[in-house]
C-alpha angles and dihedrals in degrees: 000000000000127000134206137180134213117248123214104267091148139038133038094314094057113114146107098278095043094047091051095046093046094052094042091048091049091051093048092048093055102256113151100216146008122218141193135181128239127249129154104177135005117220113214091226117044117182097166110101112246108235097204106062134063091239095048089231125118112259102214115075113227092242093063123089120260112189125213103263098210090053090049091051090052087052092049091048087069094043098052138049111203115000117110118247116220141183115215088211139335113206101231101202092058093071139043107252094227089057101045093039088057092050092046092049090050092052090047091052095046093046092046095242104322103124124112115189110212106190136188145163098245133235112218109096093190092058090049088054091052092048092047087236122148107254098184093047096042093113094053091043090053094047090053092049091052092049091052092044093063089060095045093055099041112027133070100208109040124195119167132167117185138147094266105023136036131181128173120209100323132161121229115196146204098036117214119288088231117073132263087359147316109293113263113212110188116215129202132087108228133082094271089056091046090052091047090050092050093047101040112007136102085199139007106237112184126168112220121184085199128012136147113227092237090052090051089050092051091052091047088056086065090053090053090049090051090050091053091048088054091055095256132127105256089217089067089070116076127202114238129154147177119239134182115235136191122191119209126195090236141011116302133185108286130238106195094214099051133061106234132130144056123338091264092048096051092041091055090046092051091050088062089060089049089053092059094050107268108157102183132024124193105207121210109196106214100217114124097207114072101218092053090045090055090049090054091047089052093045094051091049094051099039106030111021097068093056095042099045092054099041 
């Protein structure tokens, strides 16, 4: 199993020095990847329920910085040597596919093949309105982008005619450093996301605030069925996920659907995800203050990673 951590692309800690130090620290500690979410604008009033917190409210106040993640990944490509660089996840309808595919390809080339493109359809209706992006059609727009993307990254003469995007005999170069393409990890938790992952993804990459390993495995079975229905080999789609985690100095009462406790408790809990076939976990350490969060990231790496990575 591989492990990644989220780096501070938003909030008071976000900045050049912190980003560089966080990525370099993660690499030195033996993590396999670093991750960050995607945000373009922050409406002052958000009525859309946030699906990734217990309180259903977005966790970053609008007056705090939120850096562009693709730009940050390009920066980190030059600050690191081997750690994978991931988006968790890019909201596809916010950007034209020719533009973001070019940026992604450039990062993949400059990092010598370390980019993972986590993609999703988005959730914040107010941000869609600000971006003049179609909220109700975001799933169809995303599917069309992913269909075009395969041609951009693998073909020399590209012609595509869809409902939302049309190109006529264009070249797209350079191609990705990774072959046949940059890995596409499809985020989202529901049935539409499972279908999209089965049809387009190299991995299904959901973020669950709370999930039992067996429930995650049952949902992944749907992804595999969707892959087979799309004429793909289900074994070509991996199971990865993002999970929140809280380390405690000693044992605490356990909730089987949430990673919280001592090193031994969270290690045992993570092994249950390994047992159902999870290959890569992005860990989001739920500590609001950055110095304490980094301490937990270091503690987990030194006390848990050695046992987990060689299980």
